N, C-alpha and C positions, 0 to 999 in steps of 0.2 A: 134526341129531338129529331121532329120532323120539320124541314125547311121546305118540302116542295112536296105535294105527291099527285096523283092522278083523278080523273073524276070520271062520269060515265061517258063523258063527250071525248076524251082524250087520256093517252098513257104516256107518261114519263119515261122516255125512252135514254138514249146514251146521253152522256153528260162528263164535264172535266170541270175540274178546278185549279186554279194558279194564285198563288200569293206574289203580290206585287210589291217593286220595292219600298213604297210606301207602308207596307206592311199589310195592308186590306187585302182581304180574300174575296175573287170573283168566283161565279159559279156558272156555268152556260151548260145549259140542257133544251132538250126537245120537247115538244107535245105533240104525238103521234095521234092524227084523228082520222087516218082512211087511207089506203091507196089505191088509184084507180087501175086494177089488173088488166082491164081488158084494155081501154085506150091510152093508158101512161098519160094521162092527162094532169098537168100540174095544176090545172083548175078546178079537178076534181078529186085533189089529195091534199093533204094538209100535214105538214110537219114543219111548223115553223119554231124559230129557234128564240130564247129567251136568257135573260143574266140575272144573277142577285150578286148583291153586294155584302160583305160585312168588315166592319172597322172596328172590331172588339175582338178579333181572334175567333170568329166563330160563335161566339156566345148567341147572338143575334144575327137575323137577316134581313134585308129588304124584301119588300115582294118584286116577283118576276116580273122584268119591263122586256118588250120584244127588242130584239137586235134587229138593228136595219138593214138586213141582207137585202130585203127588196124582193123576197124569193117566198112562195108558199111551202114548199118541200126541200127540207134539207137533208143530207145524207149524215151518217152517224156522225157525231162530235168526237174526235180525238184528240186535237191538237190545241192547243193555245200558247202564245210564248211573250215574254217580255224582252225584246234585245237589248243591247248595250247602249243605245240611246234614251231608253226608256219606251220607247213605241212598243205597243200592246199590238201581235200580229195574230189574228185570226182567220186562218183558212177554212173554206167549207165548199163541200160540194154540193150542187142545187139539181133537182129534176128539171129538164127544160121540155118544150113543146116538140121535141125532133126524135119522134119512135123512142120515147124512154128513156133518152139518153140522158146521163147526167154531165155536167160542166162544174169546174173549179172557179172560185174565184177567192179575194180576200179582203177582210174589213181590218184596217187599221186605226189605232187610237194613240194621240199625243196627251192626253189628259187621265192616263190611269183608266183607261175603260168607261169614260162618262159620257164621251161624246166619240163617233164613228165616222170613216170615211171610208168608202168602197174603191180599190182599185180597178180603174178603168179595164183592163185586160181579164178575159174569159180563156181559159185553158181548155183544150179539147183534144180527147184521145181517141175519137172516132166509136165506132159500135153503135148498136141497136138492139131493143128489147129489154127487157127487165134486168135491173141490176148491171145496165152497160154503160161505157163510158168511163168519164173522169169522177172518183168519189172518194171520200173519206181521207183526206189530205193531212200531212204532216209537213211542220215547217220548224227547220233549226238555223240559227245563225253561226256560221262557220268560222274559223278563226282571221281570216281576212277580211271579214265583217258583211260579208254576201250573205243572203238568204239562201237556203236550200229546201225546197219543197218536194215530199214523195207523196206520190198518187196512186191510188189502185186503180187497175185496170185489168182489163181481160187477154192481153196479148202475151201472158207468158216473163212479163217482166214487171216490176213498178216501174213507173213514169217518174220523171222528174221535170223540174225547172227550176231556175236562177233569179235572184233580184239582185241588181247593185245600187237600188235607191232605197233600202228599208221596205220594200215590202209593197211600193206604189206601182211599180209595174213588175212585168216577167218576161222572162225570154219564152219563147214557144215551146211546148212540152214534147219531150222525147223519151224514148225506153232509157232506163237507168242501167246502171250494169248489176242490177239484183234481180234474179229469177225469183219469180214470185207467182204462186195461183191465184186465183179471183179473191184478194184477201188485203185488206189494209197493213201498211208496215209503220212503226212511228218512230221518231228520232226524238235524241236528248242531249244539248250541250251539257258536258259535266263543267264543275267548277274548274279543272284541270285546262279546258277547253278543248279536249276530245269530244268528240261525237259518238255517241253509240246507237244504233240502228236494231230494232228487234221487229222480224216478220215472218211469214210461212214461203220457206223456200222451195216447196215441191211444186213441180209443174206436172205430176202425172195427169192429174185431169184439174178440169176450170175450178173446182171447188176443195181440191186437196190442200188438206191444212192438218195435218197429222206430225207436223214436225216444228216446232218454234225454235228460231235461231238468233242469235247476236254477234253482230261485227261492231268494228271501231274503226272512224275513219276521222281525219284531217279536214280533208277538200271537198269530199262525196266524190272524188275519181279513184283514190286507192284504198283499200279494205285489208284489214287483218282481223283474225280470230276466226269467224263461222262457228264457234261452239254450238251446239245443241240444249237449249235451255229445259224443254220437255218434249214428249212426245205421246203418242198413239198407239194401240195396233187396233186391225181390224176388228169387231165383233165376230165370234165363234158363229153365231146364226147369221147367216149371208143376208136375212130378211131385214137385220136391226141397221139404222141408219150408221155410217161411219162417224165415230169420236172425233172430235177435234180439239186442239190448242191453239185459239187465236185471238185476235182483238187485243192486243198488249197495250196498256199504259204505262209510260214509264216515270220517275221519279227519283232524285240524287238525295240518299241518307243521310245524317249528317257525318258519319264516316267516311263518305265517299263512295259507300255501295250503291249497286243501280236497284232498284226496287221494280220489279216486272209484275206490276197484275195483268190476268187474261182469264179468259173462259175456256176451261175444259169440261168436254162431255157433249151431249146433245142441245140443240136448241129447242126442242120443245119438252124434254125430260132429263133428270139426271143433269143438269146443267151445273156447274161449279166455278165460283170465284177462286184464281188461286193466284198467291204471291211467291214470287222466286226473288231472292236476294242474291246479287251478283257482285263478286269484286273485278273492277275495271281490271285488274291485273291477271285473273283467269283467264280473260278472254282471249289475250294474248299469248299464251301457254304454247308453246308448240311442242315439247314433250312432256307428258304426266306417266306416273307409276302408280298405280293402284293397290293398297295392301289389302287383300278380301279376307285378313282374318278377321 
């Protein structure tokens, strides 16, 4: 079935789905209507965010309704989570009027995504020009009930922020301990309480996205694993664009495995949707012997 599609006026780009504790499904997506590449003006750009709901397991869906971000242009949708209190957290990046710089804020809902409030805090990482600043955030709940946000930036690291009040307010953003190119990272809390993170850890160039790795943490400070899920090689033809493995989206399978979906290939052509199934125990293996027979 088709639950949403583009028109001549806009394209349906990034989106994410979540099953709530009630069993309802929500689907958040953006409608891309154009970007002002000359002035980077949000008033001349359009990529608003919408939400749909299903109460019958995905058999039928509501019409798309605008999410009240109060912003005209949202960065790619990567993350939405429902924390232990039942609050739904949707972090989003948005295009500001400051020389193309993106910034980050949060919507939260205490009635299962029917009505929303916006955090009074706006997170920044500096930057100027196209695709600069803080964008494409991911939020996860840690074992001590704090919320941990990872933010795409251009400084060679993912940036981070923490919230002690279930997402209403946030600490000032700072570089995390995870080296990263100008690409997003995504975090997921497993039913075991462990948190897994998947991201591009190359920093050879601004858009180095040739290796996709996974690590685990409990506090956002100490990590283990750093296993490579997938990688691509440079093309034999130097005129060909460098292929990538990037934009991970995470889910937990019923057996506890982590499902990582991501893009492999080039943006404009030969782009493939890929899925990797990762056992959490594999992430922390320190020694491994492969029988190549």
